[in-house]
N, C-alpha and C positions, 0 to 999 in steps of 0.2 A: 469493622471485620468478628467476622461470627465467634462462637467462643466454643463450638464443635472441633472434632476432626478435621482436618481440610479430605478432600476426595481424592484429589490430584495433587501431585509433588513436582515442578522440578527444580533438581538441585545442582546446580554450578553445570547446566548443559552450555556444549559450546559443539556448533558443528561448522566442519570444516571440509572442503572439496580441493582436491589435486589439480594444479595448473599445468601448462606443456612444459614450464621450465625445472619441473620440481618442485615447485614452492607450492604455499596452498594458499586458498581465499578461505577468508571466514565469515560466513555469513551469519552465526549467534555468536556470543559471546558472555560464558557465565551468566547464564540467566537460571536465574531463584524466584519462582511464583507459587502461589499455592491456587488450588480452588476450592472454596467451601461449598457446603449445601447452602439453598436456600439463595442462592445471590447469581447475581448476573454479569459477568463481565467482559470489559470491551480490550481487546488488543488494537491498540490506534497508532500507526506509524508511517513514514514515507513508502514509495515505493521503495525495494533495494532493504527494507528494514528488518526482514526475514520472520514477516510474521505468518504467513502459509507456512513457512515451514517448521516453525514454531510448531506450526498447531498437529502438522503431519508427524510429529518427533513425540509430542503427547499421545496422539494418538496409534501410536504404533508402527505409524506406516513406515518409518525410516528411522534407523538407529542416531541418537546423538556421536561426535567423535570421540567427547568423554562427559562426564556426568550422569546423571542416572533419572529414570521418573520412574515416579510411586504412584501406583494408582489401587487404591483402598487398600494400602499398608501393601502394595505389593511391589517388587520389581518389574516394571513391562520390557518383556525380552521380545515382543512381538504384537498384532492389531489386539488394540488396547477392550476387551469386553465394556470396560465400565462405559463407553463413548460411544457415541452415533453421529455421523458427519451428515450435515447440508453442503451441496457444494455449488459454486457460483453458476458452474452450467448442472444444467437439470438431472442429466447423466440419468435418465430413463430408458427403457429398452423400449426400441419402438414398434416391436411386433408383439410385445404384450400390454394389457389394458392395464386401467389404473388399480387396479384390486390386485392384479398379478403383479405388479410391480412394487406395490404397497407391501404385499404377503413374502418376497424375497427375504428378507435379513429373518424374515420367522420363520422360513422352510431350511436354514441355516440350522436353526435352534432345534429342529427336530419334531417341532409342533405337530399333532394332529391336523386334518384339513380344517376338521369345524372351527377347531379352537382358532385356526389360522384366519379364516373368514372373518367370528367373531371378533376378535381383535382390529383385523386391518380395517372393517367397515365401522368400527368404533373411531379410529384413528381416520380416516376417511370424512365422515362425520364431524370431527373435532374440527380439522381445517376449514371446512364450508365447500364442501365435493361433493354429500351425498347428490345423488342420482346421474355421476358421474362416472361411476364404477365400473361400466362396460366399456366406457370409452378408450381410444388410444392416443396417444401422444400427438400425434399429428391434429386431431380434433380438439387439441387446447392451445390457447392461449399462455403467454409467456407465465403471466402469475398465477395458473392454475397449473401447469407444469410445477412449479417451485411447490406451490403447495402441495402437490402429492412426493415432490422432494422431503418435504417436512414430516407428512405423513407416513411415510419410508422410515425417516430416521426414530420418529417417537414411538413406533407402533412398538418396538422391542425393548420397552421399556429404558431406556440407558439412564445415570444416573449423573451425567455430563453431557448435554447436548451441543456439538461442537458444529457452527454455524460460519462458512469461509466467505465473507461478502456476498452472503444471499439472495441480498436486494440488488446489486450493481448492473444486473443485466436485463435489467427490467425498466419500463420508461416510470418516469417520476412519479405520474398520479397511483400507478399500479403499484410501486413499492411504500409511495405512502402509505397505501388502505394496506399493504400486509405487516409493515411492521406494526402498525396499529391494531391489528388482528395478535401479534405474537404478543404483542407487549398487555391485550386485554385477556389473551389466555394464561398469562405469567399470573396476572395481580389476582385472577380466576382462586388462585391456591391448589389446584389441582393438575396443573400441567404434568404431565407425563415425567419429563426428568427433574433432578432435584436440583440443577444448576445448569446455567447456559454460559459457553466461552464465545464469544462471537469479533473473530475478525473483522476490521473493516477502514476503510480512508475515509468514510463521513463522519465530521467530529459532530453534527448535531443527533445523527444515525447513536450516534456512544454514548452520547448524555441524556437523550430519549429513552435508551435500552437500557442503562448500565445500572450497576449500583457502586462500580469501580471502572475506571476507566483507566488501562497500564497504557504509557505511553513510551514508545519504544525509539530509542535513537538507531544510527544507522552506521557502517562503516566501520566495526560491522555493528551486527544487531544487537543492543545491549536496552536493560530498561533502568529507562532515565527516571521513572519513578511513578507515581500512581496520582493520581486526581480522585478525590471521594465524591461521587455524587450525591448529597443530600437535599434533593428534593423528592416530597413526597410523591407517589404516583397516585393517579392518573397525572401527568405532566403536562403540561402546554406551556407550548415554547416561546409565546410572548410575555414571561414573565421574567423579572427583573433578575433574578436568579438564575434562571435560564442562558437566558442572553449573554449575562457574565460568567457563568461557567464555559460556556462555548467562546467566548471573547480570550478567558484564560487559555484556554486549549489551545487556540488558533495562535498564542502569542508565545506558547511554547513550543509549537510546531513548526514555528518558523523560524525561532531563536535559540539555536543548539546551546548558547551558555545558558538561557535562561533557567532557574530553579524551577521543579515543579514540587508545587503544595502539596502538601501531604505527603510529602516523602518521607518513608522510616528511612532510620540510620541506615538497618540490616540490607536495604536493598538499591544502595546507590552503584553505582557500578566503578568499577575499580578502572580509571581509563588510563594509567601509567602501565596495566598489564594488557589493554586490549590491544591486537594489532593493527595497525596502520596500512593503507593502500599507499603503495610505492608513486602512482601516481593519482591525484585528485581527481574523483569520478567527476564528472559534467551533468549538469542536471538534463533532464530531456526536454529541451525547449527549442522550438525554432525561434530562428533571428525573426522570423515576421510577426511570432506569437510574443516576444519580448518586446518587438517595434508598438504592437495592437495595447499591451497594456501600460506600456510609458505613455502614447496619445493618452490615452483613456485617462489616468491619475492625474495627466498635466490637466487635462480640459478641466478637471474636479478640483482646480486650485494647486495641485502639485501633493497632498495626502489624501490616504484613503481607509477609512476603517476596512479590513481584509474580509472580515465573515459580510459585513454589508455588502460590498464588493462579490464575494462568491455569490452570496443568496439574488442576488440581482443578476448576476450571467446563469445563474444557474451549473456551478459548479463545484463540486466538493474540493476537499484538500491535497488530493490528489490530481485531478488537472490544473487547479490554481497553485499550489507549491513550486512545483519545479521551472514557473513564468517567477515566480517572485525569486525562487533561490537562484537562478542564472542573472535576473538582473541587479540584486546583490554583490553576485560572483564578480559581474563585470563593472559596477561602481556606479552602476545605476541611480542604485536606491538604495534606503536602509529598511528595516523592518524593528519597530519596537512596539510593545506594547500591544500587538493584534492592528500594527497600524502601518502601510506602507508608505515612505516620502519621498522622491525623487530628489537627487543629490544634483547639483550645480550640472552636473556634464550628463545627468539622467535628461532633466530639462533642457538642456541644448540641444539634445541629440533627441528628444521629441517635437521640437519647434524646427528641426534644419529641415533644408530642401533633402531630396533623396542622395544627394551626392557628398553633400557638407555629413549627412547621417551617418552613410557608409565609411566614410573617412572615419570620423569618431569610432563607428564600433570598428574600424579595424586596430585603431591604438587603443582601445579598451581590450580588445581579445588579444592583442600582439602583449600588452603588461600584468594578465591576469590569467593566460593560459596558456603554459608551459608546452604541452604536448602542441599547441599550435605554431608553437616556435621552430619545436623540433621538425614539426611537417615543412615549415619553408624553407628553413636552412636547408634542409638536406635537398628539399627541388634546387635552391641557387646552387649549390657545389655540381650539380648536375651537368651536363656538359648541354643537354636536349631539355632541361629545366621540368624534366619530367620522372615520376618514379608509380609504379604501380601500387594500387592501394591494397594489395595484399601483404607487401613488406608493414607499412603502419597495423595494419590489425595486427599483424605476427607480431609485432611491439605490445600491443594492447593485450593481445591473449598471455603473455606472461605476467600481467595485470589481472587481469579479470577472465572469471568464465566466460566462455564461449558469445553465448548469448548476449551478455552485457559488453564484451568487446564490442561486438558489432554493433550495437546502439551508440556504444562511443564513438564510434569513426562514423556513424550515422549523421552525430550532433556535428563533429570536428569538420566534415564536410559540409554540411548546412549554414554554418557561419563561417567558414572560411571562405563561401563560394559568396556569399552577402558580403563580406567584406573585401570583394575582390581580391583575395591574395591568392588564391590557383582554379583554376576551371577543373573540372572530373566529368570525366567520360565514363559514364556508368557500365554501357556493354562492353569496354575495353580493359574496364576498371585503374582508370589511368590519371593521374593526378597533373597537374601541368602548370607552370606559370602563366602570366594570363599575356598575351602576345598582341602588342609590342609593347605594353607597357610594365611588366616586370621589373623594370630598375627602379620606379618612383618609390616600393616597399624598401629600399634598403634605407640603413639606419634604424 
């Protein structure tokens, strides 16, 4: 931790949104965070942990519901002049050239034309786009477009550069190349920003780039703690320490009860005051994805190292974690110390024929997903065994924002169809008990 004064501070930041029933959905709960000069900090958490929301609050793009943000010693009451942001999408204006896109921020500062050109050209050269000043976005590859976005953010000389999953829209090789170049620019000691705050769901990316990794929990988003990356730069991924840190963070991400090492006492979340959802959200995983993961693990002896599995499948944490979470929720697997292991029922499911596997899935989903029971029981009491999906979506809307409610409904439909608990006619938005075998699900 730096002995200098922090550039940016979040104090007890909470963010909530109103629900249709008059209640509130809490996205972030009592976030306390400080960004110091000369450090790269990564915010790492599952989807839904509020990473991007926190970034936008720190940038002054949206206000917190409670708490405050302090930047350079002053409360943030609007767009934060100390930060510039690189987005996941390139956000370039297609009718402007590379040079003109980079100059946009400087125009807002009222700089003379000659000074704008000079600074923009220097930023373009710094990100490796020298010679493309007059090109339009349509002429550029994805990696080149993101370089323009980085140059546009750096040219204004921000105190903190915000990067919101900046490499996630790129192919694997381009993303890896751009990460390396950002690391090299930082290590040269003349980076145009004093600090970097990186939002990512890629654990290796966080360990490769960051000095500190802030681990967020969800439901609602809160800081579970931080992991200090004590590896000298330039970092090699095949070193034992790098692999150990990646394994530890994987274990933390897949086990909400695991204590995060390097956790200062003052940053432990007060779980007793955290608002808890009235319906436990389901991981965004299909029945087919769960089945495929279990079969793969079973073929490998019933136990597998999660970081190694993610690397072999070319998946990052945001892709693999929902599937592992779903397997654990349904009682098919256990996760411990960065490893995933099949339970006896998970092994039986992965080895069974298709009809038996559906029966096992049906039993597990009814035992572990209360909302699925609500749907099935509602269909049973209807004379025609049918109900519009809108009815159940309205129930979910009382507990989740509209987009999340829709995602939860889609997951329930996918699992219910696979388990043959009900059919769903999407054009009519109608759920119906299977005919003529609906009675076999009694009891």
